[in-house]
All heavy atoms as TSV, in Angstrom:
chain	resi	resn	atom	element	x	y	z
A	1	MET	N	N	22.749	84.023	156.306
A	1	MET	CA	C	22.122	85.146	157.086
A	1	MET	C	C	21.678	86.158	156.045
A	1	MET	O	O	22.366	86.456	155.101
A	1	MET	CB	C	23.183	85.710	157.991
A	1	MET	CG	C	22.663	86.969	158.754
A	1	MET	SD	S	23.859	87.568	159.848
A	1	MET	CE	C	24.252	86.274	160.835
A	2	SER	N	N	20.582	86.736	156.229
A	2	SER	CA	C	19.999	87.710	155.335
A	2	SER	C	C	20.841	89.040	155.344
A	2	SER	O	O	21.140	89.525	156.392
A	2	SER	CB	C	18.569	88.065	155.662
A	2	SER	OG	O	18.143	89.071	154.906
A	3	GLU	N	N	21.065	89.591	154.196
A	3	GLU	CA	C	21.742	90.844	154.078
A	3	GLU	C	C	20.878	91.963	154.763
A	3	GLU	O	O	21.352	92.970	155.201
A	3	GLU	CB	C	21.910	91.211	152.634
A	3	GLU	CG	C	22.788	92.438	152.326
A	3	GLU	CD	C	24.089	92.362	152.778
A	3	GLU	OE1	O	24.769	91.234	152.725
A	3	GLU	OE2	O	24.787	93.363	152.994
A	4	GLU	N	N	19.521	91.684	154.881
A	4	GLU	CA	C	18.661	92.627	155.398
A	4	GLU	C	C	18.708	92.643	156.939
A	4	GLU	O	O	18.222	93.666	157.549
A	4	GLU	CB	C	17.224	92.241	155.040
A	4	GLU	CG	C	16.986	92.085	153.634
A	4	GLU	CD	C	16.857	93.381	152.864
A	4	GLU	OE1	O	16.292	94.323	153.440
A	4	GLU	OE2	O	17.377	93.488	151.719
A	5	GLN	N	N	19.374	91.603	157.549
A	5	GLN	CA	C	19.369	91.613	158.925
A	5	GLN	C	C	20.164	92.735	159.567
A	5	GLN	O	O	21.237	93.123	159.195
A	5	GLN	CB	C	20.073	90.234	159.413
A	5	GLN	CG	C	19.785	90.001	160.849
A	5	GLN	CD	C	20.044	88.510	161.180
A	5	GLN	OE1	O	20.521	87.785	160.345
A	5	GLN	NE2	N	19.624	88.080	162.314
A	6	LYS	N	N	19.551	93.427	160.573
A	6	LYS	CA	C	20.127	94.629	161.099
A	6	LYS	C	C	21.270	94.360	162.094
A	6	LYS	O	O	21.223	93.415	162.897
A	6	LYS	CB	C	18.983	95.353	161.992
A	6	LYS	CG	C	19.443	96.603	162.552
A	6	LYS	CD	C	18.302	97.494	162.835
A	6	LYS	CE	C	18.686	98.708	163.590
A	6	LYS	NZ	N	19.680	99.525	162.888
A	7	ILE	N	N	22.380	95.097	161.903
A	7	ILE	CA	C	23.409	95.075	162.709
A	7	ILE	C	C	23.317	95.995	163.890
A	7	ILE	O	O	23.059	97.180	163.620
A	7	ILE	CB	C	24.727	95.352	161.943
A	7	ILE	CG1	C	24.960	94.308	160.808
A	7	ILE	CG2	C	25.986	95.431	162.875
A	7	ILE	CD1	C	25.226	92.870	161.302
A	8	THR	N	N	23.538	95.676	165.108
A	8	THR	CA	C	23.439	96.559	166.176
A	8	THR	C	C	24.854	96.797	166.728
A	8	THR	O	O	25.835	95.958	166.502
A	8	THR	CB	C	22.557	96.028	167.329
A	8	THR	OG1	O	23.081	94.701	167.766
A	8	THR	CG2	C	21.134	95.828	166.897
A	9	TRP	N	N	25.058	97.852	167.453
A	9	TRP	CA	C	26.385	98.313	168.025
A	9	TRP	C	C	26.357	98.427	169.542
A	9	TRP	O	O	25.359	98.942	170.099
A	9	TRP	CB	C	26.734	99.582	167.438
A	9	TRP	CG	C	27.169	99.632	165.983
A	9	TRP	CD1	C	26.355	99.403	164.915
A	9	TRP	CD2	C	28.440	99.884	165.502
A	9	TRP	NE1	N	27.081	99.429	163.733
A	9	TRP	CE2	C	28.379	99.760	164.124
A	9	TRP	CE3	C	29.654	100.225	166.146
A	9	TRP	CZ2	C	29.531	99.843	163.298
A	9	TRP	CZ3	C	30.830	100.341	165.287
A	9	TRP	CH2	C	30.652	100.244	163.866
A	10	ASP	N	N	27.268	97.798	170.111
A	10	ASP	CA	C	27.398	97.989	171.605
A	10	ASP	C	C	27.692	99.513	171.747
A	10	ASP	O	O	28.354	100.149	170.961
A	10	ASP	CB	C	28.683	97.273	172.157
A	10	ASP	CG	C	28.525	95.747	172.204
A	10	ASP	OD1	O	27.286	95.331	172.191
A	10	ASP	OD2	O	29.426	95.068	172.400
A	11	PRO	N	N	27.234	100.026	172.876
A	11	PRO	CA	C	27.279	101.488	173.083
A	11	PRO	C	C	28.820	102.037	173.057
A	11	PRO	O	O	28.960	103.067	172.454
A	11	PRO	CB	C	26.704	101.777	174.457
A	11	PRO	CG	C	25.746	100.533	174.665
A	11	PRO	CD	C	26.356	99.368	173.924
A	12	GLU	N	N	29.652	101.248	173.631
A	12	GLU	CA	C	31.003	101.770	173.720
A	12	GLU	C	C	31.664	101.675	172.249
A	12	GLU	O	O	32.384	102.570	171.919
A	12	GLU	CB	C	31.848	100.893	174.656
A	12	GLU	CG	C	33.243	101.439	174.796
A	12	GLU	CD	C	33.396	102.858	175.363
A	12	GLU	OE1	O	32.527	103.398	175.991
A	12	GLU	OE2	O	34.420	103.471	175.080
A	13	ALA	N	N	31.333	100.614	171.513
A	13	ALA	CA	C	31.879	100.499	170.181
A	13	ALA	C	C	31.292	101.699	169.320
A	13	ALA	O	O	31.998	102.328	168.439
A	13	ALA	CB	C	31.437	99.152	169.543
A	14	ASP	N	N	29.981	101.980	169.458
A	14	ASP	CA	C	29.477	103.073	168.796
A	14	ASP	C	C	30.077	104.518	169.099
A	14	ASP	O	O	30.354	105.279	168.253
A	14	ASP	CB	C	27.935	103.161	169.005
A	14	ASP	CG	C	27.211	104.125	168.158
A	14	ASP	OD1	O	27.402	104.095	166.902
A	14	ASP	OD2	O	26.458	105.086	168.719
A	15	ARG	N	N	30.297	104.689	170.415
A	15	ARG	CA	C	30.968	105.834	170.829
A	15	ARG	C	C	32.398	105.964	170.203
A	15	ARG	O	O	32.806	107.006	169.770
A	15	ARG	CB	C	31.146	105.941	172.418
A	15	ARG	CG	C	31.731	107.132	172.938
A	15	ARG	CD	C	32.051	107.063	174.410
A	15	ARG	NE	N	33.142	106.133	174.651
A	15	ARG	CZ	C	34.503	106.427	174.360
A	15	ARG	NH1	N	34.788	107.559	173.871
A	15	ARG	NH2	N	35.435	105.529	174.715
A	16	ARG	N	N	33.084	104.971	170.202
A	16	ARG	CA	C	34.442	105.014	169.634
A	16	ARG	C	C	34.454	105.172	168.105
A	16	ARG	O	O	35.296	105.918	167.649
A	16	ARG	CB	C	35.202	103.693	169.974
A	16	ARG	CG	C	35.573	103.592	171.444
A	16	ARG	CD	C	36.220	102.292	171.853
A	16	ARG	NE	N	37.470	102.189	171.050
A	16	ARG	CZ	C	38.062	101.032	170.982
A	16	ARG	NH1	N	37.683	100.005	171.613
A	16	ARG	NH2	N	39.153	100.972	170.185
A	17	ILE	N	N	33.479	104.607	167.361
A	17	ILE	CA	C	33.466	104.857	165.954
A	17	ILE	C	C	33.181	106.280	165.648
A	17	ILE	O	O	33.547	106.865	164.627
A	17	ILE	CB	C	32.536	103.843	165.225
A	17	ILE	CG1	C	32.825	103.849	163.663
A	17	ILE	CG2	C	31.076	104.266	165.390
A	17	ILE	CD1	C	34.147	103.165	163.380
A	18	LYS	N	N	32.471	106.895	166.528
A	18	LYS	CA	C	32.104	108.383	166.328
A	18	LYS	C	C	33.319	109.283	166.427
A	18	LYS	O	O	33.244	110.486	166.117
A	18	LYS	CB	C	31.012	108.823	167.266
A	18	LYS	CG	C	29.719	108.147	166.806
A	18	LYS	CD	C	28.546	108.557	167.725
A	18	LYS	CE	C	27.254	107.909	167.271
A	18	LYS	NZ	N	26.229	108.111	168.218
A	19	ARG	N	N	34.413	108.738	166.908
A	19	ARG	CA	C	35.715	109.562	166.999
A	19	ARG	C	C	36.449	109.594	165.708
A	19	ARG	O	O	37.333	110.303	165.546
A	19	ARG	CB	C	36.574	108.835	168.111
A	19	ARG	CG	C	36.064	108.885	169.473
A	19	ARG	CD	C	36.035	110.189	170.197
A	19	ARG	NE	N	37.344	110.870	170.059
A	19	ARG	CZ	C	38.343	110.887	170.919
A	19	ARG	NH1	N	38.079	110.253	172.144
A	19	ARG	NH2	N	39.403	111.589	170.765
A	20	SER	N	N	36.074	108.715	164.734
A	20	SER	CA	C	36.720	108.674	163.479
A	20	SER	C	C	36.235	109.984	162.672
A	20	SER	O	O	35.138	110.459	163.016
A	20	SER	CB	C	36.378	107.471	162.684
A	20	SER	OG	O	34.933	107.438	162.355
A	21	PRO	N	N	36.934	110.383	161.713
A	21	PRO	CA	C	36.577	111.566	160.928
A	21	PRO	C	C	35.235	111.426	160.213
A	21	PRO	O	O	34.845	110.350	159.737
A	21	PRO	CB	C	37.651	111.609	159.804
A	21	PRO	CG	C	38.807	110.953	160.338
A	21	PRO	CD	C	38.249	109.812	161.200
A	22	PHE	N	N	34.474	112.470	160.365
A	22	PHE	CA	C	33.018	112.449	159.803
A	22	PHE	C	C	32.973	111.911	158.451
A	22	PHE	O	O	32.053	111.083	158.110
A	22	PHE	CB	C	32.423	113.825	159.905
A	22	PHE	CG	C	31.053	113.905	159.468
A	22	PHE	CD1	C	30.000	113.432	160.214
A	22	PHE	CD2	C	30.774	114.471	158.183
A	22	PHE	CE1	C	28.630	113.398	159.646
A	22	PHE	CE2	C	29.509	114.515	157.686
A	22	PHE	CZ	C	28.487	113.998	158.470
A	23	LEU	N	N	33.784	112.383	157.557
A	23	LEU	CA	C	33.708	112.010	156.116
A	23	LEU	C	C	34.027	110.527	155.850
A	23	LEU	O	O	33.535	109.972	154.937
A	23	LEU	CB	C	34.594	112.925	155.290
A	23	LEU	CG	C	34.184	114.379	155.282
A	23	LEU	CD1	C	35.224	115.155	154.453
A	23	LEU	CD2	C	32.773	114.546	154.646
A	24	MET	N	N	34.716	109.939	156.751
A	24	MET	CA	C	35.121	108.547	156.644
A	24	MET	C	C	34.234	107.605	157.471
A	24	MET	O	O	34.265	106.333	157.241
A	24	MET	CB	C	36.643	108.362	156.937
A	24	MET	CG	C	37.501	108.960	156.036
A	24	MET	SD	S	37.347	108.294	154.350
A	24	MET	CE	C	37.817	106.649	154.571
A	25	ARG	N	N	33.517	108.159	158.402
A	25	ARG	CA	C	32.763	107.350	159.378
A	25	ARG	C	C	31.807	106.401	158.699
A	25	ARG	O	O	31.777	105.220	159.091
A	25	ARG	CB	C	32.028	108.249	160.320
A	25	ARG	CG	C	31.468	107.602	161.558
A	25	ARG	CD	C	30.875	108.566	162.422
A	25	ARG	NE	N	31.809	109.575	162.892
A	25	ARG	CZ	C	31.468	110.839	163.171
A	25	ARG	NH1	N	30.231	111.191	163.199
A	25	ARG	NH2	N	32.362	111.791	163.372
A	26	ARG	N	N	31.080	106.891	157.734
A	26	ARG	CA	C	30.131	105.931	157.059
A	26	ARG	C	C	30.835	104.719	156.442
A	26	ARG	O	O	30.306	103.594	156.616
A	26	ARG	CB	C	29.360	106.802	156.105
A	26	ARG	CG	C	28.179	106.096	155.489
A	26	ARG	CD	C	27.548	106.938	154.358
A	26	ARG	NE	N	26.188	107.023	154.503
A	26	ARG	CZ	C	25.430	107.883	153.856
A	26	ARG	NH1	N	25.926	108.795	153.133
A	26	ARG	NH2	N	24.078	107.784	153.970
A	27	PHE	N	N	31.904	105.019	155.734
A	27	PHE	CA	C	32.628	104.043	155.055
A	27	PHE	C	C	33.152	102.976	156.069
A	27	PHE	O	O	33.026	101.840	155.901
A	27	PHE	CB	C	33.849	104.634	154.249
A	27	PHE	CG	C	34.839	103.656	153.869
A	27	PHE	CD1	C	34.621	102.865	152.703
A	27	PHE	CD2	C	36.055	103.517	154.386
A	27	PHE	CE1	C	35.562	101.972	152.215
A	27	PHE	CE2	C	36.974	102.601	154.097
A	27	PHE	CZ	C	36.768	101.871	152.895
A	28	ILE	N	N	33.791	103.400	157.096
A	28	ILE	CA	C	34.428	102.593	158.143
A	28	ILE	C	C	33.325	101.793	158.860
A	28	ILE	O	O	33.479	100.546	159.033
A	28	ILE	CB	C	35.242	103.392	159.166
A	28	ILE	CG1	C	36.319	104.037	158.469
A	28	ILE	CG2	C	35.583	102.569	160.328
A	28	ILE	CD1	C	37.070	105.128	159.330
A	29	ARG	N	N	32.154	102.434	159.230
A	29	ARG	CA	C	31.047	101.728	159.762
A	29	ARG	C	C	30.513	100.596	158.977
A	29	ARG	O	O	30.330	99.466	159.423
A	29	ARG	CB	C	29.916	102.709	160.130
A	29	ARG	CG	C	28.724	102.067	160.812
A	29	ARG	CD	C	27.777	103.166	161.164
A	29	ARG	NE	N	28.110	104.041	162.236
A	29	ARG	CZ	C	27.849	103.864	163.556
A	29	ARG	NH1	N	27.143	102.720	163.844
A	29	ARG	NH2	N	28.197	104.641	164.433
A	30	LYS	N	N	30.440	100.830	157.585
A	30	LYS	CA	C	29.935	99.796	156.709
A	30	LYS	C	C	30.922	98.654	156.640
A	30	LYS	O	O	30.512	97.560	156.632
A	30	LYS	CB	C	29.604	100.405	155.351
A	30	LYS	CG	C	29.217	99.336	154.327
A	30	LYS	CD	C	28.816	99.915	153.048
A	30	LYS	CE	C	28.176	98.992	152.084
A	30	LYS	NZ	N	28.463	97.545	152.219
A	31	ARG	N	N	32.189	99.011	156.564
A	31	ARG	CA	C	33.207	97.914	156.483
A	31	ARG	C	C	33.166	97.046	157.742
A	31	ARG	O	O	33.257	95.839	157.707
A	31	ARG	CB	C	34.642	98.476	156.358
A	31	ARG	CG	C	34.859	99.290	155.049
A	31	ARG	CD	C	34.863	98.344	153.876
A	31	ARG	NE	N	36.042	97.503	153.927
A	31	ARG	CZ	C	36.945	97.493	153.047
A	31	ARG	NH1	N	37.013	98.263	152.015
A	31	ARG	NH2	N	37.964	96.619	153.180
A	32	ILE	N	N	32.992	97.652	158.846
A	32	ILE	CA	C	32.973	96.891	160.114
A	32	ILE	C	C	31.716	96.005	160.118
A	32	ILE	O	O	31.659	94.919	160.364
A	32	ILE	CB	C	32.988	97.738	161.337
A	32	ILE	CG1	C	34.400	98.445	161.485
A	32	ILE	CG2	C	32.647	96.999	162.671
A	32	ILE	CD1	C	34.406	99.569	162.527
A	33	GLU	N	N	30.554	96.592	159.753
A	33	GLU	CA	C	29.354	95.881	159.703
A	33	GLU	C	C	29.360	94.719	158.763
A	33	GLU	O	O	28.957	93.592	159.021
A	33	GLU	CB	C	28.184	96.752	159.505
A	33	GLU	CG	C	27.793	97.595	160.555
A	33	GLU	CD	C	26.647	98.578	160.231
A	33	GLU	OE1	O	26.192	98.678	159.109
A	33	GLU	OE2	O	26.357	99.324	161.216
A	34	ASP	N	N	29.992	94.938	157.500
A	34	ASP	CA	C	30.046	93.843	156.534
A	34	ASP	C	C	30.963	92.712	157.103
A	34	ASP	O	O	30.677	91.518	156.915
A	34	ASP	CB	C	30.817	94.366	155.329
A	34	ASP	CG	C	29.779	95.240	154.446
A	34	ASP	OD1	O	28.675	95.245	154.801
A	34	ASP	OD2	O	30.303	95.955	153.582
A	35	ARG	N	N	32.112	93.035	157.801
A	35	ARG	CA	C	32.918	91.996	158.374
A	35	ARG	C	C	32.161	91.226	159.542
A	35	ARG	O	O	32.223	89.957	159.523
A	35	ARG	CB	C	34.211	92.631	158.983
A	35	ARG	CG	C	35.235	91.586	159.323
A	35	ARG	CD	C	36.664	92.094	159.692
A	35	ARG	NE	N	36.680	93.406	160.397
A	35	ARG	CZ	C	36.895	94.593	159.706
A	35	ARG	NH1	N	36.965	94.628	158.377
A	35	ARG	NH2	N	36.948	95.730	160.404
A	36	VAL	N	N	31.462	91.981	160.328
A	36	VAL	CA	C	30.668	91.222	161.386
A	36	VAL	C	C	29.594	90.345	160.841
A	36	VAL	O	O	29.484	89.150	161.158
A	36	VAL	CB	C	30.005	92.274	162.334
A	36	VAL	CG1	C	28.964	91.662	163.165
A	36	VAL	CG2	C	31.101	92.977	163.197
A	37	ARG	N	N	28.970	90.846	159.802
A	37	ARG	CA	C	27.838	90.085	159.051
A	37	ARG	C	C	28.481	88.806	158.415
A	37	ARG	O	O	27.921	87.753	158.491
A	37	ARG	CB	C	27.168	90.918	158.075
A	37	ARG	CG	C	25.917	90.387	157.443
A	37	ARG	CD	C	25.298	91.315	156.487
A	37	ARG	NE	N	24.594	92.423	157.261
A	37	ARG	CZ	C	24.791	93.711	157.125
A	37	ARG	NH1	N	25.835	94.117	156.360
A	37	ARG	NH2	N	24.091	94.556	157.817
A	38	SER	N	N	29.692	88.912	157.810
A	38	SER	CA	C	30.311	87.823	157.042
A	38	SER	C	C	30.713	86.755	158.074
A	38	SER	O	O	30.904	85.558	157.631
A	38	SER	CB	C	31.528	88.291	156.369
A	38	SER	OG	O	32.545	88.506	157.224
A	39	ARG	N	N	30.814	87.056	159.367
A	39	ARG	CA	C	31.139	86.082	160.388
A	39	ARG	C	C	29.933	85.568	161.065
A	39	ARG	O	O	30.031	84.742	162.071
A	39	ARG	CB	C	32.095	86.726	161.426
A	39	ARG	CG	C	33.448	87.227	160.858
A	39	ARG	CD	C	34.236	87.915	161.804
A	39	ARG	NE	N	35.539	88.180	161.181
A	39	ARG	CZ	C	36.464	89.008	161.750
A	39	ARG	NH1	N	36.202	89.596	162.861
A	39	ARG	NH2	N	37.546	89.231	161.123
A	40	GLY	N	N	28.783	85.880	160.498
A	40	GLY	CA	C	27.519	85.276	161.006
A	40	GLY	C	C	27.021	85.919	162.413
A	40	GLY	O	O	26.190	85.282	163.004
A	41	ARG	N	N	27.485	87.114	162.578
A	41	ARG	CA	C	27.043	87.818	163.810
A	41	ARG	C	C	26.124	89.091	163.449
A	41	ARG	O	O	26.127	89.466	162.375
A	41	ARG	CB	C	28.287	88.232	164.548
A	41	ARG	CG	C	29.087	87.124	164.968
A	41	ARG	CD	C	30.413	87.432	165.792
A	41	ARG	NE	N	30.483	88.680	166.393
A	41	ARG	CZ	C	31.398	89.634	166.085
A	41	ARG	NH1	N	32.410	89.347	165.337
A	41	ARG	NH2	N	31.353	90.798	166.702
A	42	THR	N	N	25.462	89.556	164.453
A	42	THR	CA	C	24.623	90.801	164.338
A	42	THR	C	C	24.945	91.873	165.189
A	42	THR	O	O	24.177	92.907	165.250
A	42	THR	CB	C	23.171	90.311	164.451
A	42	THR	OG1	O	23.024	89.791	165.710
A	42	THR	CG2	C	22.826	89.298	163.420
A	43	ARG	N	N	26.021	91.749	165.987
A	43	ARG	CA	C	26.426	92.806	166.969
A	43	ARG	C	C	27.862	93.244	166.810
A	43	ARG	O	O	28.679	92.334	166.798
A	43	ARG	CB	C	26.030	92.314	168.360
A	43	ARG	CG	C	26.216	93.389	169.442
A	43	ARG	CD	C	25.264	93.193	170.545
A	43	ARG	NE	N	25.278	94.274	171.484
A	43	ARG	CZ	C	24.385	95.288	171.466
A	43	ARG	NH1	N	23.490	95.358	170.490
A	43	ARG	NH2	N	24.487	96.241	172.327
A	44	VAL	N	N	28.089	94.532	166.737
A	44	VAL	CA	C	29.510	95.043	166.682
A	44	VAL	C	C	29.912	95.256	168.102
A	44	VAL	O	O	29.208	95.940	168.950
A	44	VAL	CB	C	29.535	96.292	165.828
A	44	VAL	CG1	C	30.899	96.894	165.893
A	44	VAL	CG2	C	29.104	96.075	164.426
A	45	THR	N	N	31.088	94.823	168.377
A	45	THR	CA	C	31.818	94.932	169.715
A	45	THR	C	C	32.900	95.831	169.699
A	45	THR	O	O	33.409	96.117	168.617
A	45	THR	CB	C	32.119	93.624	170.377
A	45	THR	OG1	O	33.098	93.037	169.642
A	45	THR	CG2	C	30.842	92.649	170.449
A	46	GLU	N	N	33.441	96.196	170.843
A	46	GLU	CA	C	34.778	96.914	170.926
A	46	GLU	C	C	35.780	96.202	170.212
A	46	GLU	O	O	36.754	96.749	169.615
A	46	GLU	CB	C	35.144	97.229	172.319
A	46	GLU	CG	C	34.415	98.466	172.848
A	46	GLU	CD	C	34.956	98.864	174.147
A	46	GLU	OE1	O	35.889	99.587	174.145
A	46	GLU	OE2	O	34.481	98.397	175.258
A	47	ALA	N	N	35.791	94.793	170.264
A	47	ALA	CA	C	36.847	94.027	169.704
A	47	ALA	C	C	36.823	94.219	168.114
A	47	ALA	O	O	37.952	94.235	167.497
A	47	ALA	CB	C	36.678	92.632	169.989
A	48	ASP	N	N	35.580	94.410	167.601
A	48	ASP	CA	C	35.500	94.576	166.101
A	48	ASP	C	C	36.158	95.999	165.824
A	48	ASP	O	O	36.776	96.180	164.783
A	48	ASP	CB	C	34.169	94.558	165.664
A	48	ASP	CG	C	33.461	93.112	165.890
A	48	ASP	OD1	O	34.105	92.196	165.574
A	48	ASP	OD2	O	32.396	93.112	166.545
A	49	VAL	N	N	35.815	96.954	166.647
A	49	VAL	CA	C	36.416	98.316	166.392
A	49	VAL	C	C	37.993	98.328	166.495
A	49	VAL	O	O	38.672	98.886	165.753
A	49	VAL	CB	C	35.819	99.372	167.325
A	49	VAL	CG1	C	36.461	100.662	167.260
A	49	VAL	CG2	C	34.354	99.448	167.144
A	50	ASP	N	N	38.459	97.482	167.470
A	50	ASP	CA	C	39.897	97.406	167.745
A	50	ASP	C	C	40.462	96.743	166.408
A	50	ASP	O	O	41.548	97.205	165.936
A	50	ASP	CB	C	40.214	96.586	168.874
A	50	ASP	CG	C	39.984	97.261	170.243
A	50	ASP	OD1	O	39.894	98.495	170.249
A	50	ASP	OD2	O	39.828	96.606	171.195
A	51	GLU	N	N	39.902	95.707	165.895
A	51	GLU	CA	C	40.419	95.131	164.744
A	51	GLU	C	C	40.401	96.084	163.640
A	51	GLU	O	O	41.392	96.115	162.829
A	51	GLU	CB	C	39.548	93.990	164.403
A	51	GLU	CG	C	39.985	93.133	163.172
A	51	GLU	CD	C	39.133	91.925	162.840
A	51	GLU	OE1	O	38.300	91.619	163.607
A	51	GLU	OE2	O	39.345	91.402	161.721
A	52	SER	N	N	39.431	96.854	163.415
A	52	SER	CA	C	39.347	97.803	162.391
A	52	SER	C	C	40.425	98.939	162.590
A	52	SER	O	O	40.955	99.447	161.629
A	52	SER	CB	C	37.941	98.470	162.213
A	52	SER	OG	O	37.040	97.473	161.840
A	53	ALA	N	N	40.566	99.381	163.783
A	53	ALA	CA	C	41.617	100.426	164.015
A	53	ALA	C	C	42.883	99.967	163.628
A	53	ALA	O	O	43.717	100.784	163.101
A	53	ALA	CB	C	41.523	100.700	165.593
A	54	ARG	N	N	43.272	98.709	163.736
A	54	ARG	CA	C	44.530	98.159	163.255
A	54	ARG	C	C	44.600	98.372	161.670
A	54	ARG	O	O	45.705	98.563	161.131
A	54	ARG	CB	C	44.739	96.828	163.644
A	54	ARG	CG	C	45.141	96.687	165.130
A	54	ARG	CD	C	45.553	95.275	165.552
A	54	ARG	NE	N	44.533	94.316	165.438
A	54	ARG	CZ	C	43.612	94.018	166.372
A	54	ARG	NH1	N	43.594	94.677	167.544
A	54	ARG	NH2	N	42.774	93.043	166.224
A	55	MET	N	N	43.464	98.071	161.033
A	55	MET	CA	C	43.416	98.163	159.608
A	55	MET	C	C	43.458	99.618	159.112
A	55	MET	O	O	43.936	99.896	158.031
A	55	MET	CB	C	42.116	97.503	159.102
A	55	MET	CG	C	42.134	95.996	159.364
A	55	MET	SD	S	40.607	95.205	158.906
A	55	MET	CE	C	40.479	95.482	157.174
A	56	TYR	N	N	42.728	100.538	159.859
A	56	TYR	CA	C	42.779	101.872	159.434
A	56	TYR	C	C	43.383	102.721	160.448
A	56	TYR	O	O	42.868	103.613	161.101
A	56	TYR	CB	C	41.243	102.366	159.427
A	56	TYR	CG	C	40.399	101.522	158.483
A	56	TYR	CD1	C	39.572	100.633	158.960
A	56	TYR	CD2	C	40.501	101.561	157.126
A	56	TYR	CE1	C	38.760	99.714	158.145
A	56	TYR	CE2	C	39.755	100.809	156.253
A	56	TYR	CZ	C	38.939	99.819	156.734
A	56	TYR	OH	O	38.175	99.093	155.963
A	57	ARG	N	N	44.704	102.547	160.610
A	57	ARG	CA	C	45.545	103.230	161.626
A	57	ARG	C	C	45.465	104.772	161.623
A	57	ARG	O	O	45.581	105.364	162.599
A	57	ARG	CB	C	46.938	102.902	161.483
A	57	ARG	CG	C	47.292	101.532	162.012
A	57	ARG	CD	C	48.698	101.252	161.705
A	57	ARG	NE	N	48.899	99.933	161.096
A	57	ARG	CZ	C	49.334	98.892	161.786
A	57	ARG	NH1	N	49.668	98.937	162.960
A	57	ARG	NH2	N	49.447	97.728	161.101
A	58	GLN	N	N	45.224	105.288	160.450
A	58	GLN	CA	C	45.317	106.760	160.355
A	58	GLN	C	C	44.047	107.391	161.016
A	58	GLN	O	O	44.014	108.487	161.090
A	58	GLN	CB	C	45.483	107.163	158.898
A	58	GLN	CG	C	44.223	106.893	158.006
A	58	GLN	CD	C	44.349	105.517	157.268
A	58	GLN	OE1	O	45.027	104.573	157.812
A	58	GLN	NE2	N	43.952	105.480	155.962
A	59	TYR	N	N	43.077	106.585	161.258
A	59	TYR	CA	C	41.855	107.149	161.863
A	59	TYR	C	C	41.792	106.887	163.353
A	59	TYR	O	O	42.234	105.867	163.812
A	59	TYR	CB	C	40.608	106.570	161.222
A	59	TYR	CG	C	40.580	106.693	159.710
A	59	TYR	CD1	C	40.681	105.644	158.843
A	59	TYR	CD2	C	40.619	107.994	159.115
A	59	TYR	CE1	C	40.772	105.807	157.579
A	59	TYR	CE2	C	40.694	108.108	157.860
A	59	TYR	CZ	C	40.758	107.076	156.972
A	59	TYR	OH	O	40.781	107.191	155.655
A	60	ARG	N	N	41.229	107.837	164.075
A	60	ARG	CA	C	41.140	107.658	165.586
A	60	ARG	C	C	39.922	106.921	165.958
A	60	ARG	O	O	38.856	107.312	165.549
A	60	ARG	CB	C	41.176	109.019	166.180
A	60	ARG	CG	C	42.360	109.295	166.920
A	60	ARG	CD	C	42.254	110.668	167.527
A	60	ARG	NE	N	42.047	110.486	168.952
A	60	ARG	CZ	C	41.944	111.488	169.726
A	60	ARG	NH1	N	42.204	112.804	169.343
A	60	ARG	NH2	N	41.847	111.315	170.932
A	61	PHE	N	N	40.035	105.984	166.850
A	61	PHE	CA	C	38.870	105.186	167.323
A	61	PHE	C	C	38.747	105.237	168.849
A	61	PHE	O	O	37.769	104.793	169.390
A	61	PHE	CB	C	38.938	103.788	166.846
A	61	PHE	CG	C	38.755	103.565	165.405
A	61	PHE	CD1	C	39.799	103.490	164.653
A	61	PHE	CD2	C	37.481	103.491	164.895
A	61	PHE	CE1	C	39.625	103.232	163.308
A	61	PHE	CE2	C	37.287	103.334	163.593
A	61	PHE	CZ	C	38.445	103.191	162.723
A	62	LYS	N	N	39.731	105.750	169.567
A	62	LYS	CA	C	39.696	105.622	171.014
A	62	LYS	C	C	39.308	106.945	171.719
A	62	LYS	O	O	39.417	108.032	171.106
A	62	LYS	CB	C	41.038	105.172	171.449
A	62	LYS	CG	C	41.297	103.780	170.961
A	62	LYS	CD	C	42.600	103.195	171.543
A	62	LYS	CE	C	42.752	101.822	170.937
A	62	LYS	NZ	N	43.585	100.998	171.578
């Protein structure tokens, strides 16, 4: 899969990631997108956000 391929976000997943602290949001978003891309997918779901929330417990996603 091309690194250039655009990752899209389910609306609910996007809403939840916006609850994370502004200064960390970009970093967390990139980490989630990288993980989704490495799995051969192009869409971020709530399940991906849930998985990341477990990894980054100190940030709010819900």
